[in-house]
RODO-2510 file (C-alpha; in nm, 4 decimals, decimal comma):
residues 422
     n   res          X          Y          Z
     1     m     5,4113    -7,4101     4,6437
     2     a     5,2410    -7,4860     4,3131
     3     a     4,8786    -7,3834     4,2816
     4     r     4,6176    -7,6569     4,2718
     5     p     4,4408    -7,7184     3,9390
     6     d     4,1206    -7,5412     4,0386
     7     s     4,2780    -7,2402     4,2088
     8     t     4,1848    -6,9009     4,0690
     9     s     4,5538    -6,8238     4,0155
    10     s     4,5974    -7,1116     3,7694
    11     m     4,2495    -7,1775     3,6267
    12     s     4,2486    -6,9293     3,3408
    13     t     3,9567    -6,8692     3,1092
    14     r     4,1562    -7,0618     2,8494
    15     a     4,1854    -7,3681     3,0742
    16     i     3,8183    -7,3514     3,1693
    17     t     3,6977    -7,3356     2,8088
    18     k     3,9324    -7,6206     2,7068
    19     n     3,7891    -7,8435     2,9785
    20     q     3,4316    -7,7674     2,8770
    21     f     3,5129    -7,8100     2,5084
    22     d     3,6425    -8,1654     2,5557
    23     v     3,3212    -8,2915     2,7162
    24     a     3,0966    -8,1680     2,4340
    25     a     3,3402    -8,2653     2,1579
    26     d     3,3309    -8,6257     2,2754
    27     l     2,9500    -8,6295     2,2784
    28     i     2,9228    -8,5146     1,9152
    29     d     3,2157    -8,7327     1,7991
    30     l     3,4136    -8,4329     1,6727
    31     e     3,7022    -8,5327     1,4459
    32     d     4,0583    -8,5051     1,5784
    33     h     4,1682    -8,2587     1,3111
    34     m     3,8677    -8,0376     1,3840
    35     r     3,9569    -8,0357     1,7527
    36     r     4,3062    -7,9174     1,6645
    37     i     4,1639    -7,6387     1,4468
    38     f     3,9371    -7,5213     1,7281
    39     l     4,2029    -7,5323     1,9993
    40     m     4,4414    -7,3025     1,8116
    41     p     4,3642    -6,9382     1,7260
    42     f     4,3485    -6,8273     1,3637
    43     r     4,5616    -6,5203     1,4393
    44     t     4,7297    -6,3672     1,7443
    45     v     4,8446    -6,0061     1,7356
    46     a     5,0607    -5,8992     2,0311
    47     v     5,1634    -5,5344     2,0473
    48     e     5,3467    -5,2901     2,2690
    49     v     5,1418    -4,9794     2,3479
    50     p     5,3656    -4,6816     2,4345
    51     v     5,1854    -4,3858     2,5925
    52     r     5,3117    -4,0561     2,7321
    53     m     5,1549    -4,0243     3,0753
    54     d     5,0491    -3,7050     3,2497
    55     d     5,3728    -3,6928     3,4491
    56     g     5,5734    -3,6768     3,1247
    57     d     5,7089    -4,0333     3,1389
    58     i     5,6377    -4,2856     2,8661
    59     d     5,4844    -4,6117     2,9888
    60     v     5,4639    -4,9185     2,7661
    61     f     5,1684    -5,1534     2,8030
    62     r     5,1120    -5,4978     2,6531
    63     g     4,8120    -5,5477     2,4266
    64     y     4,6540    -5,8316     2,2289
    65     r     4,3945    -5,8906     1,9594
    66     i     4,3281    -6,2614     1,9129
    67     q     4,1046    -6,3946     1,6365
    68     h     4,0046    -6,7463     1,7316
    69     n     3,7884    -6,8546     1,4382
    70     g     3,6227    -6,6873     1,1400
    71     a     3,4600    -6,9803     0,9613
    72     r     3,1081    -6,8413     1,0125
    73     g     3,1840    -6,4744     0,9443
    74     p     3,4039    -6,1813     1,0476
    75     c     3,5515    -6,2097     1,3954
    76     k     3,3654    -6,0376     1,6779
    77     g     3,4561    -5,9632     2,0358
    78     g     3,5167    -5,7001     2,2983
    79     i     3,8252    -5,5112     2,4072
    80     r     3,9136    -5,5415     2,7750
    81     f     4,1340    -5,3044     2,9753
    82     h     4,2386    -5,5011     3,2837
    83     p     4,5671    -5,5971     3,4560
    84     e     4,4923    -5,9686     3,4018
    85     a     4,4214    -5,9367     3,0273
    86     d     4,7232    -6,1463     2,9277
    87     e     4,7514    -6,3656     2,6179
    88     q     4,5967    -6,6777     2,7715
    89     e     4,3059    -6,4857     2,9222
    90     v     4,2321    -6,3074     2,5934
    91     l     4,2567    -6,6340     2,3985
    92     g     4,0104    -6,8021     2,6319
    93     l     3,7660    -6,5145     2,5912
    94     a     3,8107    -6,5157     2,2114
    95     t     3,7363    -6,8881     2,2061
    96     t     3,4206    -6,8342     2,4086
    97     m     3,3111    -6,5708     2,1562
    98     t     3,3330    -6,8281     1,8767
    99     w     3,0956    -7,0577     2,0634
   100     k     2,8688    -6,7698     2,1663
   101     t     2,8152    -6,6349     1,8144
   102     a     2,7596    -6,9881     1,6834
   103     l     2,5094    -7,0705     1,9573
   104     l     2,3118    -6,7525     1,8808
   105     d     2,3395    -6,8361     1,5091
   106     i     2,4666    -6,4948     1,4075
   107     p     2,7179    -6,4650     1,1203
   108     f     3,0316    -6,3912     1,3213
   109     g     3,3368    -6,5748     1,4440
   110     g     3,5126    -6,5135     1,7732
   111     a     3,7797    -6,2641     1,8767
   112     k     3,8864    -6,0686     2,1827
   113     g     4,1245    -5,7860     2,2640
   114     g     4,2923    -5,6678     2,5768
   115     v     4,5431    -5,4249     2,7210
   116     q     4,7108    -5,5108     3,0509
   117     i     4,6290    -5,1923     3,2345
   118     n     4,4046    -5,0711     3,5153
   119     p     4,1788    -4,7977     3,3720
   120     r     4,0999    -4,6753     3,7236
   121     n     4,4571    -4,5459     3,7429
   122     l     4,4297    -4,3408     3,4225
   123     s     4,3276    -3,9830     3,3676
   124     m     4,0789    -3,9280     3,0856
   125     r     4,3598    -3,8043     2,8606
   126     e     4,5694    -4,1144     2,9354
   127     y     4,2652    -4,3365     2,8828
   128     e     4,2137    -4,1910     2,5369
   129     a     4,5842    -4,2081     2,4532
   130     v     4,6030    -4,5768     2,5433
   131     t     4,2942    -4,6494     2,3331
   132     r     4,4250    -4,4664     2,0274
   133     a     4,7740    -4,6162     2,0519
   134     f     4,6333    -4,9686     2,0855
   135     t     4,3915    -4,9145     1,7958
   136     s     4,6686    -4,7896     1,5685
   137     r     4,8753    -5,1007     1,6421
   138     i     4,5966    -5,3507     1,5651
   139     a     4,4125    -5,1566     1,2912
   140     i     4,5620    -5,3764     1,0208
   141     v     4,3455    -5,6723     1,1328
   142     l     4,0233    -5,4755     1,1922
   143     g     3,7361    -5,3895     0,9595
   144     p     3,3619    -5,4451     0,9119
   145     y     3,4219    -5,7717     0,7248
   146     r     3,7356    -5,8780     0,9141
   147     d     3,7145    -5,8107     1,2874
   148     i     3,4688    -5,5906     1,4773
   149     p     3,5536    -5,4828     1,8356
   150     a     3,3037    -5,3925     2,1070
   151     p     3,3139    -5,2812     2,4727
   152     d     3,4176    -5,5170     2,7493
   153     m     3,5473    -5,4833     3,1033
   154     g     3,7217    -5,1489     3,1487
   155     t     3,5931    -5,0015     2,8206
   156     n     3,2684    -4,8334     2,7162
   157     a     3,0905    -4,6435     2,4404
   158     q     3,3373    -4,3535     2,4632
   159     v     3,6285    -4,5921     2,4063
   160     m     3,4482    -4,7318     2,1009
   161     a     3,4098    -4,3742     1,9704
   162     w     3,7865    -4,3214     2,0014
   163     i     3,8477    -4,6536     1,8217
   164     l     3,6140    -4,5512     1,5395
   165     d     3,7847    -4,2140     1,5044
   166     e     4,1362    -4,3613     1,5033
   167     f     4,0417    -4,6263     1,2473
   168     s     3,8555    -4,3749     1,0313
   169     k     4,1680    -4,1581     1,0039
   170     r     4,3159    -4,4404     0,7962
   171     r     4,0141    -4,5866     0,6161
   172     g     3,7517    -4,3127     0,6097
   173     y     3,4342    -4,3096     0,8144
   174     t     3,3538    -4,6772     0,8802
   175     p     3,0901    -4,7075     1,1538
   176     a     3,0383    -5,0813     1,1004
   177     m     3,3974    -5,1548     1,2099
   178     v     3,3066    -5,1264     1,5811
   179     t     2,9910    -5,1749     1,7868
   180     g     2,8791    -5,0422     2,1219
   181     k     2,9307    -4,6860     1,9962
   182     p     2,7390    -4,3794     2,1103
   183     i     2,4089    -4,3520     1,9249
   184     s     2,5133    -4,0220     1,7664
   185     l     2,8026    -4,2040     1,5953
   186     g     2,5955    -4,4913     1,4607
   187     g     2,5398    -4,6892     1,7780
   188     s     2,2242    -4,8883     1,8361
   189     q     1,9351    -4,8159     2,0655
   190     g     1,9423    -5,0618     2,3567
   191     r     2,3079    -5,1625     2,3195
   192     e     2,4274    -5,0443     2,6608
   193     e     2,1775    -5,2545     2,8532
   194     a     2,1637    -5,5408     2,6008
   195     t     2,3763    -5,7894     2,7954
   196     g     2,1806    -5,7382     3,1156
   197     r     1,8509    -5,7531     2,9286
   198     g     1,9542    -6,0795     2,7621
   199     v     2,0386    -6,2247     3,1049
   200     m     1,6925    -6,1266     3,2265
   201     y     1,5219    -6,2845     2,9248
   202     t     1,7045    -6,6129     2,9906
   203     m     1,6065    -6,6038     3,3582
   204     q     1,2438    -6,5435     3,2611
   205     e     1,2404    -6,8497     3,0368
   206     y     1,4019    -7,0687     3,3007
   207     a     1,1579    -6,9413     3,5624
   208     n     0,8638    -7,0341     3,3404
   209     d     1,0018    -7,3833     3,2749
   210     f     1,1284    -7,4828     3,6198
   211     g     0,9260    -7,2839     3,8691
   212     v     1,2067    -7,0789     4,0206
   213     p     1,0308    -6,7485     4,0950
   214     l     1,1455    -6,4296     3,9257
   215     k     0,8637    -6,2027     4,0354
   216     d     0,9031    -6,1920     4,4153
   217     g     1,2123    -6,4109     4,3775
   218     t     1,5407    -6,3198     4,5466
   219     v     1,8605    -6,2305     4,3615
   220     v     2,2258    -6,1742     4,4573
   221     i     2,4552    -6,0095     4,1999
   222     q     2,8348    -6,0081     4,2145
   223     g     2,9532    -5,7093     4,0115
   224     f     2,7679    -5,3829     3,9530
   225     g     2,9131    -5,2633     3,6261
   226     n     2,7376    -5,2493     3,2925
   227     v     2,5928    -5,6002     3,3156
   228     g     2,5187    -5,6272     3,6866
   229     g     2,3892    -5,2723     3,7202
   230     h     2,1438    -5,2894     3,4319
   231     l     2,0390    -5,6424     3,5256
   232     a     1,9552    -5,5352     3,8821
   233     r     1,7461    -5,2474     3,7500
   234     l     1,5609    -5,4650     3,4979
   235     l     1,4944    -5,7442     3,7482
   236     q     1,3584    -5,4999     4,0025
   237     e     1,1194    -5,3696     3,7360
   238     q     0,9998    -5,7305     3,6922
   239     g     0,9229    -5,7588     4,0632
   240     a     1,2352    -5,9436     4,1764
   241     k     1,3940    -5,8592     4,5102
   242     v     1,7679    -5,7889     4,4815
   243     l     1,9103    -5,8690     4,8242
   244     a     2,2803    -5,7998     4,7734
   245     v     2,5226    -5,6600     4,5174
   246     s     2,8948    -5,5957     4,5178
   247     d     3,1771    -5,4279     4,3329
   248     v     3,5540    -5,4647     4,3614
   249     d     3,5609    -5,2867     4,6992
   250     g     3,2859    -5,4845     4,8730
   251     g     2,9121    -5,5339     4,8893
   252     i     2,5864    -5,4216     5,0437
   253     y     2,3000    -5,6371     5,1738
   254     n     1,9405    -5,5722     5,2698
   255     p     1,7125    -5,8710     5,3495
   256     k     1,4101    -5,6611     5,2509
   257     g     1,5597    -5,5788     4,9112
   258     l     1,7844    -5,2963     4,7988
   259     a     1,6503    -4,9706     4,6547
   260     i     1,7868    -5,0441     4,3085
   261     p     1,6959    -4,7202     4,1236
   262     e     1,8783    -4,5124     4,3844
   263     l     2,1690    -4,7586     4,4002
   264     f     2,1937    -4,7597     4,0198
   265     q     2,2257    -4,3811     4,0182
   266     h     2,4786    -4,3858     4,3016
   267     a     2,7045    -4,6687     4,1843
   268     y     2,6560    -4,7035     3,8081
   269     v     2,5753    -4,3510     3,6917
   270     d     2,7760    -4,1515     3,9471
   271     r     3,0549    -4,4134     3,9762
   272     n     3,0617    -4,4289     4,3560
   273     p     3,1551    -4,7465     4,5490
   274     v     2,8592    -4,9701     4,6284
   275     q     2,9442    -4,9690     4,9990
   276     e     2,9025    -4,5925     5,0186
   277     f     2,5318    -4,6338     4,9449
   278     d     2,3156    -4,5819     5,2521
   279     g     2,0591    -4,8539     5,2029
   280     g     2,1857    -5,1738     5,3604
   281     d     2,4534    -5,3477     5,5635
   282     h     2,8140    -5,3712     5,4480
   283     i     2,9323    -5,7200     5,3552
   284     t     3,2616    -5,8422     5,2133
   285     n     3,2951    -5,9937     4,8703
   286     t     3,3505    -6,3282     5,0440
   287     e     3,0337    -6,2978     5,2529
   288     l     2,8276    -6,2210     4,9409
   289     w     2,8449    -6,5839     4,8260
   290     s     2,6749    -6,7073     5,1436
   291     v     2,3642    -6,4900     5,1119
   292     g     2,0670    -6,7196     5,0577
   293     c     1,8701    -6,6513     4,7371
   294     d     1,6886    -6,8051     4,4436
   295     w     1,9240    -6,6640     4,1796
   296     l     2,2979    -6,6039     4,2187
   297     v     2,4463    -6,3978     3,9344
   298     p     2,8262    -6,3690     3,9063
   299     a     2,8711    -6,0682     3,6754
   300     a     3,2381    -5,9765     3,7196
   301     l     3,5591    -6,1730     3,6564
   302     g     3,6181    -6,5363     3,5591
   303     g     3,6886    -6,8055     3,8172
   304     a     3,4820    -6,6309     4,0854
   305     i     3,3120    -6,9523     4,2010
   306     n     3,5740    -7,2169     4,2680
   307     r     3,6493    -7,5153     4,4881
   308     e     3,8870    -7,3394     4,7252
   309     t     3,6773    -7,0481     4,8407
   310     n     3,3042    -7,0772     4,7871
   311     a     3,1586    -7,3605     4,5724
   312     d     3,0379    -7,5382     4,8865
   313     k     2,9077    -7,2161     5,0429
   314     v     2,6744    -7,0672     4,7822
   315     k     2,3085    -7,0814     4,8842
   316     c     2,0936    -7,0519     4,5745
   317     r     1,8766    -7,2552     4,3405
   318     v     2,0338    -7,1349     4,0141
   319     v     2,3706    -6,9818     3,9226
   320     v     2,3373    -6,7489     3,6233
   321     e     2,6735    -6,6851     3,4551
   322     a     2,6487    -6,3232     3,3477
   323     a     3,0312    -6,2965     3,3517
   324     n     3,2628    -6,4957     3,1264
   325     s     3,3731    -6,8280     3,2827
   326     p     3,2876    -6,7339     3,6426
   327     v     3,2493    -7,0995     3,7525
   328     t     3,5521    -7,3294     3,7312
   329     p     3,5003    -7,6874     3,6056
   330     i     3,5455    -7,8485     3,9464
   331     a     3,3117    -7,5932     4,1049
   332     d     3,0645    -7,6746     3,8274
   333     k     3,0652    -8,0386     3,9364
   334     i     3,0311    -7,9427     4,3027
   335     l     2,7281    -7,7287     4,2249
   336     e     2,5768    -8,0078     4,0150
   337     e     2,6211    -8,2545     4,3022
   338     r     2,4504    -8,0047     4,5314
   339     g     2,1522    -7,9819     4,2960
   340     i     2,2265    -7,6248     4,1839
   341     s     2,1726    -7,5578     3,8133
   342     v     2,4262    -7,3461     3,6258
   343     l     2,3125    -7,1493     3,3206
   344     p     2,6289    -7,1065     3,1101
   345     d     2,7918    -6,7784     3,0181
   346     f     2,7784    -6,7951     2,6407
   347     l     2,4043    -6,8552     2,6540
   348     v     2,3233    -6,6161     2,9376
   349     n     2,5351    -6,3123     2,8491
   350     a     2,4963    -6,3261     2,4719
   351     g     2,2576    -6,0295     2,4580
   352     g     2,5458    -5,7901     2,4067
   353     v     2,6804    -5,9612     2,0961
   354     v     2,3274    -6,0063     1,9592
   355     v     2,2600    -5,6329     1,9732
   356     s     2,6125    -5,5699     1,8444
   357     y     2,5077    -5,7764     1,5443
   358     f     2,1954    -5,5624     1,5112
   359     e     2,4133    -5,2488     1,5278
   360     w     2,6433    -5,3861     1,2568
   361     v     2,3419    -5,4590     1,0359
   362     q     2,2035    -5,1078     1,0924
   363     n     2,5413    -4,9539     1,0024
   364     l     2,5728    -5,1568     0,6826
   365     q     2,2160    -5,0776     0,5799
   366     q     2,2427    -4,7166     0,7012
   367     h     1,9001    -4,7573     0,8560
   368     p     1,8569    -4,7283     1,2359
   369     w     1,6104    -4,9408     1,4306
   370     s     1,3769    -4,8270     1,7076
   371     l     1,4352    -4,9400     2,0668
   372     d     1,1186    -5,1502     2,0499
   373     q     1,2460    -5,3321     1,7419
   374     v     1,5851    -5,3983     1,9009
   375     n     1,4341    -5,5381     2,2212
   376     r     1,1755    -5,7420     2,0325
   377     e     1,4388    -5,9027     1,8099
   378     l     1,6655    -5,9621     2,1116
   379     l     1,3826    -6,1354     2,2985
   380     n     1,3043    -6,3556     1,9985
   381     r     1,6683    -6,4552     1,9539
   382     m     1,7398    -6,5247     2,3223
   383     t     1,4161    -6,7186     2,3668
   384     r     1,4735    -6,9372     2,0622
   385     v     1,8299    -7,0231     2,1632
   386     y     1,7337    -7,0913     2,5246
   387     r     1,4724    -7,3413     2,4056
   388     d     1,7203    -7,5108     2,1700
   389     v     1,9583    -7,5664     2,4614
   390     r     1,6797    -7,6734     2,6985
   391     d     1,5588    -7,9384     2,4539
   392     i     1,9063    -8,0956     2,4316
   393     v     1,9387    -8,0879     2,8107
   394     k     1,6218    -8,2949     2,8320
   395     e     1,6883    -8,5255     2,5349
   396     r     2,0531    -8,6063     2,6077
   397     e     2,0414    -8,5668     2,9873
   398     v     2,3442    -8,3400     2,9927
   399     s     2,4197    -8,0136     3,1686
   400     w     2,3116    -7,6794     3,0269
   401     r     2,6738    -7,5945     2,9509
   402     t     2,7390    -7,9175     2,7648
   403     a     2,4193    -7,8811     2,5614
   404     a     2,5164    -7,5277     2,4575
   405     y     2,8641    -7,6443     2,3562
   406     m     2,7203    -7,9297     2,1524
   407     i     2,5150    -7,6866     1,9429
   408     s     2,8038    -7,4421     1,8976
   409     l     3,0698    -7,6984     1,8074
   410     a     2,8438    -7,8642     1,5533
   411     r     2,7691    -7,5320     1,3797
   412     v     3,1308    -7,4181     1,3586
   413     a     3,2451    -7,7639     1,2474
   414     e     2,9862    -7,7623     0,9685
   415     a     3,1153    -7,4261     0,8441
   416     e     3,4742    -7,5527     0,8504
   417     r     3,3801    -7,8643     0,6528
   418     l     3,1917    -7,6604     0,3925
   419     r     3,5020    -7,4455     0,3505
   420     g     3,6977    -7,7625     0,2691
   421     h     3,8545    -7,8444     0,6045
   422     q     3,7433    -8,2087     0,6110
***
């Protein structure tokens, strides 16, 4: 039986971004030729990644680096190690990066990389070998003024260090060619928690404008990796009550609020399953969506909130898209009809690419910034962009997502026209 249009099996990140693109493009009267430029990637690199595994066999994995658009600057985007990181998924994520960098008005285009592999099944030696083999295959399209990778799902600062080392073997020490690195190799203060901190800053602004409480407000977070883990910790420091969190194996719920510092150590630092934490009741990943709260934060995979399974079950005032494309278009409409606001991914989770930009600047200038400076500049950037989007929401009476797309499309289209693509 064929999957329905909104099913998670068929609604890829690519399909979701295309749907959202069309709505905003119509509102700004985007030219037909410009739409065709934006809907096709500038460059797609597909590679085979052969790696000798610990058992002596050679496995071959599929990898991609897709550069969607570079009109506003060198391409920028993370590298994802995940079984579902196929060409369409990576292209959708690369496209989102174009709109994200344009919305934040930083001088980058959009790219994304991925290897179809489950890093949980790899030894540390295999993990490094996959990273180095993939880097060697795509190195020809990388560089500080061409394409700058960063961490994403299944990768981290250590992976970025391996990428830097592999690239530097060919080009010499080039710290600005990758961001999200360890600080001792030219990484930036505040980069690890930057995405979660940017989510928090956006929530603070929305709380001030619309009266949804953050201090003493209730939060549910799906996903407890880099984004969800740091966000939970930061929100708890602001006085929010985190009721439930989850990871791939299930969730934990406490109506009085979870002990986030201890949970952060247990699940994020020590890498133990969330459900093994002794501080609440076990719930399934399905049950998580029905926990009543002020703020619901999907911070894992795309398509998590959809028509088939949970769009009519979520019980919150605001959905905050900390993941990429976690709400499908039909679910978006269902939530709108139910009076639930959705703050879009490429506004909400842009803190990571903003601090990646700061890291790139520090590397080029060979002058590191203090943590206070990084966080201050991040707050200024996120606040300014939030207010730009909010003003269009009010003036044009459109959704937050559509308003953000309108700003992004207009900026990239202007750059394309100035380059002669009229």
